[in-house]
N, C-alpha and C positions, 0 to 999 in steps of 0.2 A: 799648742792644739794639737796637733799630731798627736804626741803623747798620750794624752787624753780619749782622744779617736782609736790610737792603736786600741789601748787599755779595753773602752767600752769592747770593739770587736774582738778580740782576746775572746773577752770572759763572755757575748753573744756565742762563739764556739765550742768556748767550756761549757757554758748551758743547755743549749742544744743537746753534748754527747749526753751527758749525764740524766737527761730528763728518759732520753732512746735507754741507756741502760738502764736507770732506775723503773721506767713507767713502759716494757717494752710492750706489754700488752696495749697499752692504747696507742701509743707513739707507731710500732711499728709496726699496728693495724691500721690508723690511718695512713702511713705509705702505701701499703700493700693494699688497699682500696683504691690510693691517687696511683697506682702500677695497673689494676684492671679496670682503669678506665683508660688507659693505651691499648686494652686487649679491645676493650669495644670501640675505639674511636677509628683503631684499624679495620678488622672487622666491618668497620662499616664506610670508611670511606677512600680502606688502600687495602683491599683484601687481597690485591696480587702479592703483599710485600708474604704473604706466608702460601706456602706452596702449602698443594691436596694432595698426595697420591693416589688416585684415584684405584691402586692397590686393594684400595681397605673398602666397604660393603659392607653397612648392618642387613641385616634380618630383625626386625621387632614386632617380639608379640604385642601389638597392641589390643583396645579394650575392644575391635573387630574379633580381632584372632579369635580369641580368650571365647566371644561369644559365640563364633562360628563352627570353632573346634572346640569348646570346654578343654584348651590345654590346664592343665594344676598338674601340682609332685603327684599325683596321687593319680594321674592316668599319662603316660607316656608315648603309646599310639601315636600324635602328633606327629610328636618330638621324630620319633621312629623314621617319620615318614620322611619327617622336612632333611636329616643326618642323609636319609639316605640316595633325594633329591639331590640335594645338594654335594654326595657323593660322584655321581652323571652328571653332573653340569664341569664336573674337572678342582672345584675351590682348590688353590694352596693351601688354608688353609680351611679350619673350621673352629670360631674362639665360642665357645659357650659360656657363657657371663652365666654359669649357674654352680648350685655344686649340689647333688643328687646323694645327699644322707645315708640313704635305705633304700636297697632292694625292693622291688615287684620284679617279679620272676616272671607275672606271665604276662609282663608289658614290658618288658626287659631286653627279651629275645631279638626282636626283630633290632633294635634299638645299637645293642651286641652287634651285631651284624654286619652294621652298618659304618660303626664305628671303624668295623676291624676290616673293612672292605675298602673305604678310601683312605682308610691311616695319616689321616689328617686333623681329626679331632683334639680338641681343648677342653680341658674341664677346672672347674674352682678348685680350692683347696679356703676354708677361715684358717686363717692363723690371729693369734692377737701379738700383737708387734708389740713387746717389754723390752722398759733400760735393763730389766734384772733378770734373769735363769733362774727357774722355778728351786723354792727349798725343795720339796721334792721328786727325784724321779718315782717313776713306775717298774718296779720290776718288769711284770711282765706287758710285752707290747702288743698294742689289739693288732688286726689283718691290717688294719688303715695306717695304722702305725708303721708298721711293717714295713709297709707297700711303701710310707713319705721315707721313712728311712732310707730306702733301700734304692732312692729315686735323686736324693738330695746332691747339691754337686760339691766337687770339689773343686776351687778355682785359685790362680796364683793371685795370692797376698805380695803386696809391694807396699808395707806399712805396716799404723798399729788398724786392726779392726774391730773393735774390743766398742766401739765408739756406734757402733749399729745397735740395729733393733735385732733383737731375741725372740725370736717364732715360739710359740708356749701356744698347747691348747688347741690342737687342730683338728677342727673336724673336716674331711676329705670324701667328695667323693667314693663312695664308698672300692673299695678295692679292687671287687673281683669286675666290678662296669670299667673303675676307672684304668683295670689292666686290655680294656680293648679301647683306648683312648692313646693319642701322640704324646700326649702328659698329660701334667697336671701345673696349675699356680694359684699362689694366693691371689684371693679377692683382694685385700683387702688394703685400704690405704687409709692413714688421718689427716683429718682437718687441719686447716692453721685454728690458732685459737677464736676467731672470728667466724668458724664453721664453713668455713671456703677452700673447697681444694684446691692447691694450687701447684702443689707436687706431690711424688708417687716415687716409696724409694723399689728401685728393680732387685736387693737381694738381699733375705734377712739372714741370720745368723741359727745353724738348727743343727741340736749335736754337736758335729766337729768341720760339718761341712757349711754348705750354703742351701740356701733353697730360695729360686727367680721367680718374681712376680709373675703373675697371670699371662701381660703380655710383653716382659720381656723372654721369657722363655717359650714364646710363636715368633718371636724377631731374632731369637738368636736363633732356631730350628728354619726359619726361611733364607738365611743369612749364611745358612751352612756351617752356621759356628758352635762348636763342641764346648764346656767349660774347661778340658785343660787350655784353651787355645782363647782362653776370657783370664783380661789380669787388670784384679783391682789394686786401686788404689787411694785408699779412705780419702776421704774431705780434696779430693783431687778429678780422679776419674772410673772409670771401665772402657776398656780400650778390644774391644774386639774382633781379633786376629786373622786376614786372611776373608776378609765377608764377604760374602758376592751372593746380587740377586742373578738369578738366570738369564743368562747371556751376556753377562758383565765381569768383568778381570772383578780378582780379588783384590781388596784393601783393607788397609787396618781402620776399623770407625773408633772415634774417643770419645766418650759422651762426657761430659761435663755432669759433674754427683758434686754436694756436700758430704758432711763426713758421715752421716743417716744413710747415704750413698741414694736419697733425691736426689731424682732430675725432674729440674723445672719445666715443666707441662706448655708445649708453647701451642695451644691451644690456636686452632685454626679460625675458628668463629662459634656461632652460634651453634644448635644439634640439627638444623636443620642445612649447615653447611657440608656436610658431609650423604654419601648416596645414598640412600633409606629404601628400604623394598619391607612390606610384611610377610608375617609368615604364611599368613591366608594364600600370597601371592605362591610361595614359593611349593606350599603345600596345594596347591592343583594344578603346575607346571607341568606333571606328569601328566594329568587326565591329554596332552596333546601334542605328542613324541617331535608332531613337524614343528611345532612354535619354541617344545623343549631343546632340542639340540639348534637352529636355527633363529633363534629368535634371543633362548635364557642364556645358552652354552657361549655365545662369543662374549658376555655383558658377564660374566662368571668364570670364566675359565680362567687362572689362577691366579684368582683374587683371594685376599685376608678376611672373610666371611665374620663377624661380630653378631654371634644371634644373644639376642638381647632383651628384656623384658621393660617395656618402653607402660603397661597399661594404668590406669588412672588405678592410686594405690600402691605402685610398683615405692619394695624398701627402699632401693639403693637410687632413688628421685634425693642430688645434692647440685648446690650449689658452687660452681664455679664464675672464673675471674666473669666472660662469655653473658653467661644463663643463670638462672638465676633459680632456673625449673632443668634440671641435665642426669638423664640416664650416667651412672659409672658405665655402664658398656662405652658408652659414648668413652670415659675418659681413658680406657684402654686402648680406647679407638688410637687416640689423643697418644699418646705418650710411643706406640707404634709408627705412627705418622711423623713424630718427631724425632723417629728414630733412624726412619727408612730416609728422611730426605733432610739427615742431617742436619737442619737447622734448630737449632740450639742455642738457648740461652743461658748467658752470664750477667752472673751479678759482679756486677763494678768490683774494684779486692777496694777493700776499704784504704787505703792506704793513698789511693787512686782520689779515692770520695771526699778523703784529705786536701790534694792539691785544689781543688774539686771548690771547694770550701773558703782555702785560704783566698781565690784566686778571686773569688767574688767578694769574699772580705775589703781586698785588694781595695777595688772597686768601688767600695762603701766608702773607706776612708779618703780615697781621691776624691768622691764628689762631698764629701764632709767637709772636706780642709777646701775645696775649690767654689763649692755655691753656695746658697743660698737655702735656706731651710722647704723653698719650696721645690727646689734645685735638688734638694736631694732626696726628698718621696718620692719624687719623679723618678730620677733616677735609680731609685730604689727599687721600681713597680716593673720599671722597664727589665730592671737586671732579673725581677724575679720569672718576668714573663718570657724573656732570651732565656730561660735557665732549663723553665720547663719545655719551649721550645724544640732547645739541645736537650734535654732527655729523647723527648721524643723522638729522633730524626734517631740520634742513637739506638734508641727502642727499632724504630722502623727499619733501617739500614745499620745496624752494626748488631743488631740481638741480644744490644747492650739493657740492662735495668740496673739502672741509676736512683739512688737513694731520692726523694725527692721530696718528701716533708721537712726531713731534718734542716736540710742545705737553705728553702726556702723557709723555713722558722726564722736559723742564724742571722739570716736576710734579715728579716722582719724587724727579730730582737734590736740587731745592732743601728740599723734606723731608728726606731723610734728610741732607742737606745742612746742615740746620737743627735735627736730632737729635742729630748727633756732635755740631754746635757746642754743645750743651745739655750733650751727654753730657763730655764734655772739660770743658766748664766745671764741671762738678759734681763732678768725680772730683779738676779744682782747686781746691772747695770745700770739699771733702767732706778732700784732704790738705789744706790752711789749718786749717779746724777739730780734725781730728784729730791737728794740733803745735799747736795748739792747745791743744786741750784734755787731750794730755797732761799740758801741763802745770799742770793742775789739777783733773783728773777723773783715777777708779782707771780701771785700762787696760776693765775689765770694764762698765763705764759708757761709755768712749766706742765702745765699738763698739752698743752702743744708741742712745745717740745719734748716730750716724754715720746710722744709719738712718732716721732723724726729725730730723731736723738742722735741723728747722722750732721745735719743742720747744723749740731753743738761744738759736734768732735774735727769737724772740717777744717781748717787754717785758712782763712780768706782775709784776699785786702777787698778794702772799698772805704766808701764816705761816712765818720759816724762823725755826731759831737758830742763831744767828750767835757764833763763839767767838775770843778774841783770849787774845797768849798775847806775853812779852815777860821776854825774860833780866833777871835782876836785874844789876845793874851795869855790864853790862856793856860798859857808854861808859868810864869809870873802869880794868878790865883790861884793854881792848885797843887802848886806850894805849903796855904794855907789850907789844904785842905787833908782826909784821913783816906787810906784807900776807898772807904767804901764809900767816902762820898763821892771819889772821883766817878767809881767804878757807879751808881745810882743816880752819879749827871751823867754822864756818858750816853746811860743805857737808856734814859727818856732822851735825850738830844737826836741820839742816832735815827732810834724806834718813831720820829714825829721824821725825823726826813730821810730811811728811808720806805715809809707810809708816801708822803708824796710819790718821791719818785715810782714807787712802785704804782699810784692813782696812773703816774702819764707809761706806766710798763716800758720803764729803761731800764737799764741790768749795773747790779750795783757792783762794780767792780773789787775795791777793793778803804777799808777803813789806817788809815793812816795816823797813827794815835789820835788827838782830834777834827784830824779833818777827814775829809769823804772824796773819791772818784768817784764815779759814775758815767756811762754814755749811752746812749740812746742808738739806736737802727742798728739792731745788732741783738742777740743771736736771729729777730724775726724782724723783716726787711721794713720796714719805717720811713717812708716817703716826706713826710713832714718832722724830722727825725731836732731837726736844729727848733723848731716849733716846740716840740716837746718841752725838749732840753730847758727852755728858758723858763718857759709857763710857771713849769717845777722850780724853775731857781724865783723865778719873782716868787711862790708860793713857800720855800722852804725860808726867805726876806719875814714874808710876814708870818710865818709862826714861831719864828724866832724874836721876834715882837711883842709874842701875847708869851711866851717863854721867857721872854726879860724879864717883860711886866711882872709876874707871877712868882719869880726868882727871885729879883730884887724886892718883893712885899716879903717875903721868905728868909728874906738876910741875908742872902747868895748874888756874888757876885755879878755885872750885868751883863747878859748874853750879848755880844754882835759876834755879825763873821761874815766874813769877804767871799764872794765866788765869781771865778774864770772859770769861765766859755768858750771853747772855740770849734772852730768844725773842719772837718779835712782827711787824707784818706790815710787811712792808718793796718796797720795784721791787726787781723783778729780771730781767738779761735782758745784752743784749750793749748796752755804753752807750763814747757815742766817737765817731769820728768812722771815711768807711768805711774808712780811711786804714791806724789804726789802734781795735780794736773792743777789748772787753774785757770777761769776763762776772762781771756785778758785783751787790754788791747795795748800792742807798740809803738813807737814810731817819734820823728821828730813835732808830730801835731798833737801827739799825747803832751811834750813838755810845754807845748805854746801855751796853751790850757791850763798847767801848773803857774806857767810865768802871770797869765792874765789873775791868776786869782794872789796874785804874792803885789802885784800894781794895783785893784782892786779897790776901793772907796768902802771905809768901814760902812757896816749893812749895805754894801752897794754890790750889781754885778758889772763885769765888763766883760764886755763880747773881741771878736773878734770880725772883718771886714767878711770873712766868707759865711759868719754865721749870722752878718746882720743882712747880705743880698739874701740867705734867705729868712727871714722872717720879716721884714720891712712893712710886708704888705699887710701883715696880721700884727704886730707888735710892733710900737710905738718906741721909737731909739735916737741915744743924744751924743752928736758925736760928742770927742773923748780927744784933747791932742794927745797928738800921736808918744810912743812910749818905746826906750829903747829897752830892750828884753837879751837877757844872755843869752848867748849862742847865736844871735844876730846882727850884723854891721850896719844895719840903717832901722833907726824905728820905724813904727808899722803902727798904722791907723786901727783903733781902736772907736770902741762905747759901749757907753753906760746904758742900762733898762733903769728909768722910774718906777718905781716901787712904790705907790697909793698907800 
């Protein structure tokens, strides 16, 4: 059992890993959705487990803003006013989630001057994220490309950075306008295969250097970390050396990243979890200088302001783990929040996951060996629920992301595999028992016993009634018969006798040459086992007289049998070896029944005193002189049963 269970468990483990390897688009997506639900549960029931840095605030371009200010890419005067007001509010950063592709000279001057005056505005760059560099390189760079080339970063690389995305086909905020900003960053983020945005690449390779993402550029400048103080270890981490916020001591921040330099974004919750203001509010605050100075400035001073579009029909609204409608400006804000709070998520190492899966399988092996099928699936269900709770606890309190679907799938396959193995084995055992029972039990009893085979397999001591029969002078007569005649004769005789035994629901123990041994009272309890046995003996004698008359007419020998019956306490159950078991009875009272058969009159039935005591009120019996049997020192009291 141990060996077979281990084989099933190891097969379930291999199957789980094989499916995740062969069909990642299915099973890894399912797992990602399961992890998404932990984000949702956390935001609903454990919001305190995810810190939100109130330094980050949103200024949203809503439908009402568009309606009232008529802002669009063809007019930037409202943007300029908003940028100027944010500068006067002494914000630390203005992160404009926009890419202004082309100049509007008449519109840009105020905007340009506002950016120059505040010195904290950042704009976007659209970059295609590729695995391979472009086949052809332009010889003459445009002004925008020259600007990007000049502003690329050179960071310390510890390891192989070839697995990072390559930035190509950049479309930047036009160079003249970008020069008024503090910096640029690429806004591109790739979703997972199911279209959900869960990760964000912080750096991409650009020419012979790197270019930072929009939020990463902002957070590095905010923490006073220059590119030469950034250490990239692809597949492991990005270290910001000597990072510090205003009024705090410098320290290193280690950001876990994958081989693509992706950070797992630790979303604080749905869109409304962060602080939001509308562009319309910021546009009009300069109309009331007192309110601006005493109300709005304390709320915005030193803040990182994310300016983004949230109006109906906005192109950069996508699905994230906590929300199916989420402006990607919020994704940038969550990247910044994750780094500022240093509340990083870590995917559990595959080796540790394998250890956890082996532990789960060890429990299933234990349940399989120790418990019934009901206990096995109940234990498996509890184990799966326990693992989900463990994964949720690790997520909430350890910021660890465990694989959820694969271990659960492995457990399910292992449990159902073990249950199927048990079912097949039980069916095989039942079939074996059925075939075995049918040779010595009546069909009605076989059906009942197959429903509860443990009663047959159990060895116990109980009082039964045993019957032995033997054909008088069969050895002498058989010497004159051919083997076929002997076989045919015995087949007809035993069939008739066994039919009578089965009629009274007796159990055929064995055939002993021309003799027959049966017993009553097991495997099913029969309070009247002695009466059943004696009535069967009477019918057997009557049937033998019919066969005798028939065979004499056919020229065969006259059939005559002796029957001995005894009741006593015996051991009953399956005896023998695992390869050869026999349901039989053992004990001195079995031997006494055999001795009574030897002393019984021909065509008669001899019973013991104990059998007589059990049948005397229902079946007539005649006293017989005491007999001395082998194995006993004193004669015993016996009776005979008259056969009409």
